[in-house]
DSSP file (Angstrom, degrees, kcal/mol; ACC not computed):
  #  RESIDUE AA STRUCTURE BP1 BP2  ACC     N-H-->O    O-->H-N    N-H-->O    O-->H-N    TCO  KAPPA ALPHA  PHI   PSI    X-CA   Y-CA   Z-CA
    1    1 A M     >        0   0    0      0, 0.0     4,-2.0     0, 0.0     5,-0.2   0.000 360.0 360.0 360.0 -43.4   -9.9 -167.0  -78.0
    2    2 A I  H  >  +     0   0    0      1,-0.2     4,-2.3     2,-0.2     5,-0.2   0.894 360.0  54.2 -63.5 -39.2  -12.3 -165.4  -80.6
    3    3 A R  H  > S+     0   0    0      1,-0.2     4,-2.0     2,-0.2    -1,-0.2   0.893 108.2  48.5 -62.6 -40.7   -9.5 -162.9  -81.5
    4    4 A A  H  > S+     0   0    0      2,-0.2     4,-2.4     1,-0.2    -1,-0.2   0.884 110.9  51.0 -66.5 -39.3   -7.1 -165.8  -82.2
    5    5 A A  H  X S+     0   0    0     -4,-2.0     4,-2.2     2,-0.2    -2,-0.2   0.882 109.8  49.1 -66.8 -37.7   -9.7 -167.6  -84.3
    6    6 A K  H  X S+     0   0    0     -4,-2.3     4,-2.3     2,-0.2    -2,-0.2   0.899 110.8  51.2 -67.8 -40.0  -10.4 -164.5  -86.4
    7    7 A S  H  X S+     0   0    0     -4,-2.0     4,-2.1     2,-0.2    -2,-0.2   0.916 111.3  46.9 -63.3 -44.2   -6.6 -164.0  -86.9
    8    8 A A  H  X S+     0   0    0     -4,-2.4     4,-2.3     2,-0.2    -2,-0.2   0.903 111.8  51.1 -64.2 -40.7   -6.2 -167.6  -88.1
    9    9 A L  H  X S+     0   0    0     -4,-2.2     4,-2.4     1,-0.2    -2,-0.2   0.898 111.2  48.0 -63.7 -42.6   -9.2 -167.3  -90.4
   10   10 A L  H  X S+     0   0    0     -4,-2.3     4,-2.1     2,-0.2    -1,-0.2   0.868 110.5  51.7 -66.2 -37.3   -7.8 -164.1  -92.0
   11   11 A A  H  X S+     0   0    0     -4,-2.1     4,-1.8     2,-0.2    -2,-0.2   0.923 111.3  47.2 -66.4 -43.0   -4.4 -165.7  -92.4
   12   12 A I  H  X S+     0   0    0     -4,-2.3     4,-2.3     1,-0.2    -2,-0.2   0.924 112.2  49.8 -62.6 -44.1   -5.9 -168.7  -94.2
   13   13 A A  H  X S+     0   0    0     -4,-2.4     4,-1.9     1,-0.2    -1,-0.2   0.885 109.6  52.4 -63.0 -37.3   -8.0 -166.4  -96.4
   14   14 A G  H  < S+     0   0    0     -4,-2.1    -1,-0.2     1,-0.2    -2,-0.2   0.862 112.3  44.8 -63.5 -37.9   -4.9 -164.4  -97.3
   15   15 A I  H  < S+     0   0    0     -4,-1.8     4,-0.4     1,-0.2    -2,-0.2   0.874 117.5  43.2 -75.9 -36.9   -3.0 -167.4  -98.4
   16   16 A C  H >X S+     0   0    0     -4,-2.3     4,-1.2     1,-0.2     3,-0.7   0.728  94.6  79.2 -84.5 -23.1   -5.9 -169.0 -100.4
   17   17 A S  H 3X S+     0   0    0     -4,-1.9     4,-0.8     1,-0.3     3,-0.4   0.860  90.3  52.0 -59.3 -41.1   -7.1 -165.8 -102.2
   18   18 A P  H 34 S+     0   0    0      0, 0.0     3,-0.4     0, 0.0    -1,-0.3   0.835 106.3  56.2 -66.1 -27.1   -4.4 -165.7 -104.9
   19   19 A L  H X4 S+     0   0    0     -3,-0.7     3,-0.9    -4,-0.4    -2,-0.2   0.849 104.5  51.9 -69.1 -32.7   -5.2 -169.3 -105.7
   20   20 A L  H 3< S+     0   0    0     -4,-1.2    -1,-0.2    -3,-0.4    -3,-0.1   0.686 103.4  59.6 -77.4 -17.4   -8.8 -168.4 -106.4
   21   21 A M  T 3< S+     0   0    0     -4,-0.8    -1,-0.2    -3,-0.4    -2,-0.2   0.375  77.9 115.1 -95.0   2.7   -7.9 -165.6 -108.8
   22   22 A Q  S <  S-     0   0    0     -3,-0.9    -3,-0.0    -4,-0.2     2,-0.0  -0.421  77.6 -96.8 -73.2 148.4   -5.9 -167.8 -111.3
   23   23 A P        -     0   0    0      0, 0.0     2,-0.4     0, 0.0    -1,-0.1  -0.360  41.9-116.7 -63.1 146.1   -7.3 -168.2 -114.9
   24   24 A V        -     0   0    0      9,-0.1     2,-0.5    -3,-0.1     9,-0.3  -0.716  22.3-155.4 -89.2 130.2   -9.3 -171.3 -115.3
   25   25 A A        -     0   0    0     -2,-0.4     2,-0.1     7,-0.1     5,-0.0  -0.910  14.3-138.3-103.1 131.2   -8.1 -174.0 -117.8
   26   26 A H    >   -     0   0    0     -2,-0.5     3,-1.5     5,-0.1     0, 0.0  -0.400  30.6 -96.8 -84.3 166.9  -10.7 -176.3 -119.2
   27   27 A A  T 3  S+     0   0    0      1,-0.3    -1,-0.1    -2,-0.1    -2,-0.0   0.814 122.6  44.9 -55.0 -38.3  -10.2 -180.0 -119.7
   28   28 A A  T 3  S+     0   0    0      2,-0.0    -1,-0.3     0, 0.0     2,-0.2   0.602  92.7 101.2 -86.5 -11.4   -9.1 -179.8 -123.3
   29   29 A D    <   -     0   0    0     -3,-1.5    -4,-0.1     1,-0.2     0, 0.0  -0.525  53.8-162.7 -78.2 136.8   -6.8 -176.8 -122.8
   30   30 A L  S    S+     0   0    0      1,-0.3    -1,-0.2    -2,-0.2    -5,-0.1   0.832  83.9   3.6 -78.6 -35.8   -3.1 -177.3 -122.7
   31   31 A A  S    S-     0   0    0     48,-0.0    -1,-0.3    49,-0.0    -5,-0.1  -0.988  91.7 -91.1-146.1 149.6   -2.6 -173.9 -121.2
   32   32 A P        -     0   0    0      0, 0.0     2,-0.6     0, 0.0    -7,-0.1  -0.361  40.4-119.6 -62.9 141.7   -5.0 -171.2 -120.1
   33   33 A Y        -     0   0    0     -9,-0.3     2,-0.5    47,-0.1    46,-0.1  -0.731  30.9-165.0 -79.3 122.2   -5.8 -168.7 -122.7
   34   34 A V        -     0   0    0     45,-0.7     2,-0.6    -2,-0.6    44,-0.2  -0.951   7.9-172.8-116.1 120.4   -4.8 -165.3 -121.5
   35   35 A E        -     0   0    0     -2,-0.5     2,-0.3    42,-0.1    42,-0.1  -0.957  10.1-167.7-113.9 118.1   -6.0 -162.2 -123.2
   36   36 A E        -     0   0    0     -2,-0.6     2,-0.2    42,-0.0    42,-0.1  -0.713  22.9-114.4-102.2 151.4   -4.5 -159.0 -122.0
   37   37 A S        -     0   0    0     -2,-0.3    -1,-0.0     2,-0.1    40,-0.0  -0.571  58.4 -64.7 -78.8 150.1   -5.5 -155.5 -122.7
   38   38 A V  S    S+     0   0    0     -2,-0.2     2,-0.1     2,-0.0    -1,-0.1  -0.535 111.2  59.1 -70.4 138.9   -3.2 -153.4 -124.8
   39   39 A P  S    S+     0   0    0      0, 0.0     2,-0.3     0, 0.0    -2,-0.1   0.445  74.6 140.7 -86.5 147.3   -0.4 -152.6 -124.0
   40   40 A S    >   -     0   0    0     -4,-0.1     3,-0.9    -2,-0.1     4,-0.2  -0.850  68.4 -93.6-137.6 173.3    1.2 -155.9 -123.5
   41   41 A V  G >  S+     0   0    0     -2,-0.3     3,-0.9     1,-0.2     6,-0.1   0.810 122.5  59.3 -59.5 -29.5    4.5 -157.5 -124.2
   42   42 A C  G 3  S+     0   0    0      1,-0.2    -1,-0.2    52,-0.1    35,-0.1   0.756 105.5  46.6 -73.4 -25.1    3.1 -158.8 -127.5
   43   43 A S  G <  S+     0   0    0     -3,-0.9    -1,-0.2    33,-0.1    -2,-0.2   0.205  76.5 135.4-106.2  18.3    2.2 -155.4 -128.9
   44   44 A T    X>  -     0   0    0     -3,-0.9     4,-2.2    -4,-0.2     3,-0.8  -0.476  58.9-132.1 -63.5 130.1    5.5 -153.6 -128.0
   45   45 A P  H 3> S+     0   0    0      0, 0.0     4,-2.9     0, 0.0     5,-0.2   0.854 105.2  56.0 -55.2 -38.4    6.6 -151.6 -131.1
   46   46 A S  H 3> S+     0   0    0      1,-0.2     4,-1.5     2,-0.2     5,-0.1   0.847 109.4  47.4 -64.9 -32.1   10.2 -152.9 -130.9
   47   47 A V  H <> S+     0   0    0     -3,-0.8     4,-2.2     2,-0.2    -1,-0.2   0.930 114.1  45.7 -72.1 -46.7    8.8 -156.5 -131.2
   48   48 A L  H  X S+     0   0    0     -4,-2.2     4,-2.4     1,-0.2    -2,-0.2   0.901 112.7  50.9 -65.3 -40.3    6.4 -155.7 -134.1
   49   49 A N  H  X S+     0   0    0     -4,-2.9     4,-2.3    -5,-0.2    -1,-0.2   0.880 109.6  50.7 -65.1 -36.9    9.2 -153.8 -135.9
   50   50 A R  H  X S+     0   0    0     -4,-1.5     4,-2.5    -5,-0.2    -2,-0.2   0.893 110.8  48.7 -68.4 -37.8   11.6 -156.7 -135.5
   51   51 A I  H  X S+     0   0    0     -4,-2.2     4,-2.4     2,-0.2     5,-0.2   0.933 111.8  49.1 -64.9 -44.0    9.0 -159.1 -136.9
   52   52 A T  H  X S+     0   0    0     -4,-2.4     4,-1.9     1,-0.2    18,-0.2   0.910 113.9  46.3 -61.7 -43.8    8.3 -156.8 -139.9
   53   53 A S  H  X S+     0   0    0     -4,-2.3     4,-2.0     2,-0.2    -1,-0.2   0.922 114.1  46.1 -65.6 -45.9   12.0 -156.5 -140.6
   54   54 A K  H  X S+     0   0    0     -4,-2.5     4,-2.5     1,-0.2    -2,-0.2   0.849 111.0  54.0 -68.5 -31.3   12.7 -160.2 -140.3
   55   55 A F  H  X S+     0   0    0     -4,-2.4     4,-2.7     2,-0.2     5,-0.3   0.911 107.1  50.8 -67.2 -42.3    9.7 -161.0 -142.5
   56   56 A S  H  X S+     0   0    0     -4,-1.9     4,-1.3    -5,-0.2    -2,-0.2   0.906 111.6  47.8 -60.7 -41.7   11.0 -158.7 -145.2
   57   57 A H  H  X S+     0   0    0     -4,-2.0     4,-1.2     2,-0.2    -2,-0.2   0.921 110.9  52.9 -65.8 -44.0   14.3 -160.4 -145.1
   58   58 A Q  H >X S+     0   0    0     -4,-2.5     4,-1.9     1,-0.2     3,-0.9   0.944 109.5  45.8 -56.0 -52.8   12.6 -163.9 -145.2
   59   59 A V  H 3< S+     0   0    0     -4,-2.7     6,-0.3     1,-0.2    -1,-0.2   0.794 112.8  52.5 -67.0 -25.3   10.5 -163.2 -148.3
   60   60 A G  H 3< S+     0   0    0     -4,-1.3    -1,-0.2    -5,-0.3    -2,-0.2   0.707 119.2  32.4 -78.0 -19.8   13.5 -161.7 -150.1
   61   61 A N  H << S+     0   0    0     -4,-1.2    -2,-0.2    -3,-0.9    -3,-0.1   0.537  97.8  82.2-119.4  -8.7   15.8 -164.6 -149.5
   62   62 A V  S >< S-     0   0    0     -4,-1.9     3,-1.0    -5,-0.2    -1,-0.0  -0.879  83.0-117.7 -97.4 125.4   13.6 -167.8 -149.5
   63   63 A P  T 3  S+     0   0    0      0, 0.0    -2,-0.1     0, 0.0    -3,-0.0  -0.276  89.0  14.7 -63.1 144.5   12.9 -169.0 -153.0
   64   64 A N  T 3  S+     0   0    0      1,-0.2    -5,-0.1    -5,-0.0     3,-0.0   0.693  87.1 131.2  67.4  25.4    9.4 -169.1 -154.3
   65   65 A L    <   -     0   0    0     -3,-1.0    -1,-0.2    -6,-0.3    68,-0.1  -0.855  66.1-103.1 -99.3 143.2    7.8 -166.9 -151.6
   66   66 A P        -     0   0    0      0, 0.0     2,-1.7     0, 0.0    -1,-0.0  -0.377  32.1-117.3 -59.4 140.8    5.5 -164.1 -152.7
   67   67 A Q        +     0   0    0     -7,-0.1     2,-0.3    -2,-0.0   -11,-0.1  -0.605  66.0 132.3 -83.8  84.6    7.2 -160.7 -152.5
   68   68 A V        -     0   0    0     -2,-1.7     2,-0.3    34,-0.0    -9,-0.1  -0.802  41.3-146.8-127.8 168.6    4.9 -159.1 -149.9
   69   69 A A        -     0   0    0     -2,-0.3    33,-2.3   -10,-0.0     2,-0.5  -0.896  30.2 -97.0-132.0 163.0    5.4 -157.1 -146.8
   70   70 A I  E     +A  101   0A   0     -2,-0.3    31,-0.2   -18,-0.2     3,-0.1  -0.741  37.9 175.9 -80.1 122.9    3.5 -156.8 -143.5
   71   71 A S  E     -     0   0A   0     29,-3.4     2,-0.3    -2,-0.5    30,-0.2   0.789  60.9  -0.5 -93.9 -36.7    1.3 -153.8 -143.6
   72   72 A D  E     -A  100   0A   0     28,-1.5    28,-2.5     2,-0.0     2,-0.4  -0.998  52.3-143.1-155.8 149.0   -0.5 -154.0 -140.3
   73   73 A F  E     +A   99   0A   0     -2,-0.3     2,-0.3    26,-0.2    26,-0.2  -0.943  29.8 163.9-110.2 139.2   -0.9 -156.1 -137.1
   74   74 A H  E     +A   98   0A   0     24,-2.6    24,-2.8    -2,-0.4    -2,-0.0  -0.976  52.3  33.8-149.3 164.2   -4.4 -156.5 -135.5
   75   75 A R  E    S-     0   0A   0     -2,-0.3     2,-0.3     1,-0.2    -1,-0.1   0.904  74.6-179.3  55.9  45.6   -6.1 -158.8 -132.9
   76   76 A I  E     +     0   0A   0     21,-0.2     2,-0.3    -3,-0.1    21,-0.2  -0.596   6.9 164.0 -76.0 130.7   -2.8 -159.1 -131.0
   77   77 A H  E     -A   96   0A   0     19,-2.7    19,-2.3    -2,-0.3     2,-0.6  -0.997  42.3-115.8-147.5 153.0   -3.1 -161.3 -128.0
   78   78 A L  E     -A   95   0A   0     -2,-0.3   -44,-0.5    17,-0.2    17,-0.3  -0.797  27.3-178.1 -86.5 120.6   -1.0 -163.2 -125.5
   79   79 A R  E     -     0   0A   0     15,-2.6   -45,-0.7    -2,-0.6     2,-0.3   0.875  65.6  -9.7 -86.2 -42.5   -1.6 -166.9 -125.8
   80   80 A R  E     -A   94   0A   0     14,-1.7    14,-3.1   -47,-0.1     2,-0.4  -0.984  57.1-157.3-156.1 146.2    0.6 -168.2 -123.1
   81   81 A S  E     -A   93   0A   0     -2,-0.3    12,-0.2    12,-0.2    10,-0.0  -0.997   2.1-168.2-133.1 134.3    3.2 -166.9 -120.8
   82   82 A E  E     -A   92   0A   0     10,-3.5    10,-2.5    -2,-0.4     3,-0.1  -0.920  20.2-148.9-120.9 102.2    5.9 -168.9 -119.0
   83   83 A P        -     0   0    0      0, 0.0     5,-0.1     0, 0.0     7,-0.1  -0.279  29.7 -91.2 -69.3 156.7    7.6 -166.7 -116.3
   84   84 A A        +     0   0    0      5,-0.2     2,-0.3     3,-0.1     7,-0.1  -0.397  56.4 163.1 -65.2 142.0   11.3 -167.2 -115.4
   85   85 A S        -     0   0    0      3,-2.9    -3,-0.0    -2,-0.1    -1,-0.0  -0.870  54.8 -89.8-148.4 179.9   11.9 -169.7 -112.6
   86   86 A E  S    S+     0   0    0     -2,-0.3    -1,-0.1     1,-0.2    -2,-0.0   0.873 128.3  41.8 -66.4 -35.7   14.7 -171.7 -111.2
   87   87 A R  S    S+     0   0    0      1,-0.3    -1,-0.2     2,-0.0    -3,-0.1   0.889 127.3  30.8 -78.5 -40.7   13.8 -174.6 -113.4
   88   88 A W  S    S-     0   0    0     -5,-0.1    -3,-2.9     1,-0.1    -1,-0.3  -0.861  70.8-177.4-119.1  93.0   13.1 -172.5 -116.6
   89   89 A P        +     0   0    0      0, 0.0     2,-0.6     0, 0.0    -5,-0.2   0.582  62.2  75.1 -73.8  -8.4   15.5 -169.5 -116.3
   90   90 A I  S    S-     0   0    0     -7,-0.1     2,-0.3    -6,-0.1    26,-0.1  -0.908  77.5-137.2-108.5 122.1   14.2 -167.8 -119.5
   91   91 A A        -     0   0    0     -2,-0.6    24,-2.3    24,-0.3     2,-0.4  -0.610  25.1-167.0 -74.4 133.5   10.8 -166.0 -119.5
   92   92 A R  E     -AB  82 114A   0    -10,-2.5   -10,-3.5    -2,-0.3     2,-0.4  -0.969  13.2-166.9-127.0 139.9    8.8 -166.8 -122.6
   93   93 A H  E     -AB  81 113A   0     20,-1.8    20,-2.5    -2,-0.4     2,-0.5  -0.989   8.8-155.8-128.2 120.8    5.7 -165.2 -124.0
   94   94 A Y  E     -AB  80 112A   0    -14,-3.1   -15,-2.6    -2,-0.4   -14,-1.7  -0.865  21.8-178.6 -98.9 123.6    3.7 -166.9 -126.8
   95   95 A C  E     -AB  78 111A   0     16,-3.4    16,-2.3    -2,-0.5     2,-0.3  -0.816  14.0-163.8-124.8 158.7    1.7 -164.4 -128.8
   96   96 A G  E     +AB  77 110A   0    -19,-2.3   -19,-2.7    -2,-0.3     2,-0.3  -0.961  17.1 150.7-137.9 156.5   -0.7 -164.6 -131.7
   97   97 A A  E     - B   0 109A   0     12,-2.1    12,-2.4    -2,-0.3     2,-0.4  -0.959  41.0-104.7-165.6 177.8   -2.2 -162.0 -134.1
   98   98 A K  E     -AB  74 108A   0    -24,-2.8   -24,-2.6    -2,-0.3     2,-0.4  -0.959  31.8-159.3-114.3 138.8   -3.5 -161.3 -137.6
   99   99 A V  E     -AB  73 107A   0      8,-2.8     8,-2.4    -2,-0.4     2,-0.6  -0.936  10.3-142.8-116.8 142.0   -1.3 -159.5 -140.1
  100  100 A T  E     -AB  72 106A   0    -28,-2.5   -29,-3.4    -2,-0.4   -28,-1.5  -0.927  23.1-148.8-101.7 126.1   -2.4 -157.7 -143.2
  101  101 A L  E >   -A   70   0A   0      4,-2.9     3,-2.2    -2,-0.6   -31,-0.2  -0.478  27.9-105.1 -92.8 164.5    0.0 -158.2 -146.1
  102  102 A S  T 3  S+     0   0    0    -33,-2.3   -32,-0.1     1,-0.3    -1,-0.1   0.671 119.0  63.4 -64.3 -17.0    0.8 -155.8 -148.8
  103  103 A D  T 3  S-     0   0    0    -34,-0.2    -1,-0.3     2,-0.2     3,-0.1   0.435 119.3-108.5 -86.7   2.5   -1.2 -158.0 -151.3
  104  104 A G  S <  S+     0   0    0     -3,-2.2     2,-0.2     1,-0.3    -2,-0.1   0.268  79.0 124.0  95.1 -11.4   -4.4 -157.3 -149.2
  105  105 A Y        -     0   0    0     -5,-0.1    -4,-2.9     1,-0.0     2,-0.4  -0.533  54.9-134.2 -86.1 148.9   -4.7 -160.7 -147.6
  106  106 A D  E     -B  100   0A   0     -6,-0.2     2,-0.3    -2,-0.2    -6,-0.2  -0.827  25.3-176.1 -97.4 140.0   -4.9 -161.4 -143.8
  107  107 A R  E     -B   99   0A   0     -8,-2.4    -8,-2.8    -2,-0.4     2,-0.2  -0.950  27.6-111.4-132.6 153.7   -2.7 -164.2 -142.4
  108  108 A D  E     -B   98   0A   0     -2,-0.3    23,-2.8   -10,-0.2     2,-0.4  -0.586  33.3-168.9 -79.2 146.4   -2.4 -165.7 -138.9
  109  109 A I  E     -BC  97 130A   0    -12,-2.4   -12,-2.1    -2,-0.2     2,-0.4  -0.999   7.9-169.3-137.9 139.1    1.0 -165.1 -137.2
  110  110 A W  E     +BC  96 129A   0     19,-2.2    19,-2.1    -2,-0.4     2,-0.3  -0.987  13.3 178.8-125.8 140.0    2.3 -166.7 -134.1
  111  111 A Y  E     -BC  95 128A   0    -16,-2.3   -16,-3.4    -2,-0.4     2,-0.4  -0.981  20.0-144.5-145.8 155.0    5.4 -165.4 -132.3
  112  112 A L  E     -BC  94 127A   0     15,-3.0    15,-2.2    -2,-0.3     2,-0.6  -0.967   7.3-159.7-121.4 131.0    7.6 -166.1 -129.3
  113  113 A I  E     -BC  93 126A   0    -20,-2.5   -20,-1.8    -2,-0.4     2,-0.6  -0.949   5.1-166.8-112.3 117.8    9.4 -163.5 -127.2
  114  114 A E  E >   -BC  92 125A   0     11,-2.6    11,-2.4    -2,-0.6     3,-1.3  -0.915  22.4-130.5-107.5 114.0   12.3 -164.8 -125.1
  115  115 A E  T 3  S+     0   0    0    -24,-2.3   -24,-0.3    -2,-0.6     9,-0.2  -0.379  83.6   4.2 -69.1 132.1   13.3 -162.2 -122.5
  116  116 A G  T 3  S+     0   0    0      7,-0.2    -1,-0.2    -2,-0.1     8,-0.2   0.673  97.8 109.1  74.3  17.3   17.0 -161.4 -122.3
  117  117 A Q    <   +     0   0    0     -3,-1.3     7,-0.2     6,-0.2     3,-0.1   0.132  44.9 114.8-112.6  19.0   18.0 -163.6 -125.2
  118  118 A G  S >  S-     0   0    0      5,-1.9     3,-2.1     1,-0.2     5,-0.2   0.012  84.7 -41.2 -75.0-168.9   18.9 -160.9 -127.8
  119  119 A F  G >  S-     0   0    0      3,-0.3     3,-1.8     1,-0.3    -1,-0.2  -0.345 134.9  -2.8 -58.3 126.7   22.3 -160.3 -129.2
  120  120 A A  G 3  S-     0   0    0      1,-0.3    -1,-0.3    -3,-0.1    -2,-0.1   0.828 130.0 -66.3  56.3  33.7   24.9 -160.7 -126.4
  121  121 A S  G <  S+     0   0    0     -3,-2.1     2,-0.5     1,-0.2    -1,-0.3   0.701 105.5 129.3  63.3  21.8   22.0 -161.2 -124.0
  122  122 A V    <   -     0   0    0     -3,-1.8    -3,-0.3    -5,-0.1    -1,-0.2  -0.940  67.0 -10.4-109.1 122.6   20.8 -157.6 -124.5
  123  123 A G  S    S-     0   0    0     -2,-0.5    -5,-1.9    -5,-0.2     2,-0.3  -0.371  96.9 -54.1  85.4-168.2   17.1 -157.3 -125.4
  124  124 A N        -     0   0    0     -7,-0.2     2,-0.4    -8,-0.2    -9,-0.2  -0.786  38.7-128.3-112.5 151.5   14.7 -160.0 -126.3
  125  125 A N  E     -C  114   0A   0    -11,-2.4   -11,-2.6    -2,-0.3     2,-0.5  -0.795  24.2-160.8 -92.3 141.5   14.8 -162.7 -129.0
  126  126 A V  E     -C  113   0A   0     -2,-0.4     2,-0.4   -13,-0.2   -13,-0.2  -0.987   9.9-177.1-127.3 122.5   11.7 -162.9 -131.2
  127  127 A E  E     +C  112   0A   0    -15,-2.2   -15,-3.0    -2,-0.5     2,-0.3  -0.937  13.6 175.8-111.3 138.9   10.8 -165.9 -133.3
  128  128 A F  E     -C  111   0A   0     -2,-0.4     2,-0.3   -17,-0.2   -17,-0.2  -0.954  21.0-161.8-143.8 162.0    7.8 -165.8 -135.6
  129  129 A C  E     -C  110   0A   0    -19,-2.1   -19,-2.2    -2,-0.3     2,-0.5  -0.942   9.4-155.1-147.5 122.1    5.9 -167.8 -138.2
  130  130 A V  E >   -C  109   0A   0     -2,-0.3     3,-2.6   -21,-0.2     4,-0.2  -0.851  37.6-102.2 -95.8 128.7    3.4 -166.5 -140.7
  131  131 A S  T 3  S+     0   0    0    -23,-2.8    -1,-0.0    -2,-0.5   -23,-0.0  -0.271 106.9  12.3 -54.0 124.9    0.8 -169.0 -141.9
  132  132 A G  T 3  S+     0   0    0      2,-0.1    -1,-0.3   -25,-0.1     3,-0.0   0.365 110.4  84.6  90.0  -2.5    1.8 -170.2 -145.3
  133  133 A F    <   +     0   0    0     -3,-2.6     2,-0.9     1,-0.1     3,-0.2   0.210  56.5  94.3-116.5  12.2    5.3 -168.7 -145.2
  134  134 A D    >   +     0   0    0     -4,-0.2     3,-1.5     1,-0.2     8,-0.1  -0.619  46.6 164.5-104.1  69.7    7.2 -171.4 -143.4
  135  135 A R  T 3  S+     0   0    0     -2,-0.9    -1,-0.2     1,-0.3    -2,-0.0   0.801  73.4  43.9 -58.0 -35.6    8.4 -173.1 -146.7
  136  136 A W  T 3  S-     0   0    0     -3,-0.2    -1,-0.3     4,-0.0     4,-0.1   0.281 109.2-120.2 -97.4   9.9   11.1 -175.2 -145.0
  137  137 A L    X   +     0   0    0     -3,-1.5     3,-1.1     3,-0.1     4,-0.1   0.877  55.3 156.9  52.9  45.5    8.9 -176.2 -142.0
  138  138 A V  T 3  S+     0   0    0      1,-0.2    -1,-0.1     2,-0.1     3,-0.1   0.877  79.0  36.4 -62.1 -39.0   11.2 -174.7 -139.5
  139  139 A Y  T 3  S-     0   0    0      1,-0.4     6,-2.1    -5,-0.1     7,-0.3  -0.009 122.0-105.8-105.8  27.5    8.3 -174.4 -137.1
  140  140 A N    X   -     0   0    0     -3,-1.1     3,-1.4     3,-0.2    -1,-0.4   0.039  67.3 -27.5  69.7 175.9    6.7 -177.7 -138.1
  141  141 A A  G >  S+     0   0    0      1,-0.3     3,-1.2     2,-0.2     4,-0.0  -0.345 133.2   0.7 -62.6 135.9    3.5 -177.9 -140.1
  142  142 A H  G 3  S-     0   0    0      1,-0.3    -1,-0.3    -8,-0.1   -11,-0.1   0.781 124.0 -70.5  59.9  32.0    1.2 -175.0 -139.8
  143  143 A C  G X> S+     0   0    0     -3,-1.4     3,-1.0    -9,-0.1     4,-0.6   0.783  82.5 158.2  60.2  31.3    3.6 -173.2 -137.4
  144  144 A R  G X4  +     0   0    0     -3,-1.2     3,-0.7     1,-0.3    -4,-0.2   0.791  61.3  62.6 -57.9 -33.5    2.8 -175.7 -134.6
  145  145 A V  G 34 S+     0   0    0     -6,-2.1    -1,-0.3     1,-0.2    -5,-0.1   0.853 109.0  40.4 -65.2 -34.5    5.9 -175.1 -132.6
  146  146 A L  G <4        0   0    0     -3,-1.0    -1,-0.2    -7,-0.3   -35,-0.2   0.463 360.0 360.0 -94.3  -1.7    4.9 -171.4 -131.9
  147  147 A R    <<        0   0    0     -3,-0.7    -1,-0.2    -4,-0.6    -2,-0.1   0.527 360.0 360.0 -75.3 360.0    1.2 -171.9 -131.3
């Protein structure tokens, strides 16, 4: 009898332990803040290179934007991650960072990585917004859509 009770207790503890290890969300948080140590999906060189390239294209083709380039990324962090599921088949990672521009100023940047949504479903799609450079409000005021 004692052996059966111990087995039941261990089974319950095994089921409940993953629930206890989840990040805690406070009352005002919409989603838990997740900070990962590098390397993470947010600091992948291919993602950062794609952002740098697309930003260069943006400042060259949108009127009245300063002609600057991204010099460096720092304080890269994962803000929220939505794994693929039956209801949401595309995994999404919301990231944030600071970028140093070629004019010496630091700006906030927020970006979204959608897994498997690259050209012809090969690779990842990356959407980004640099604070102050969304002239046409594609990502709403102050890059709110990607935050």
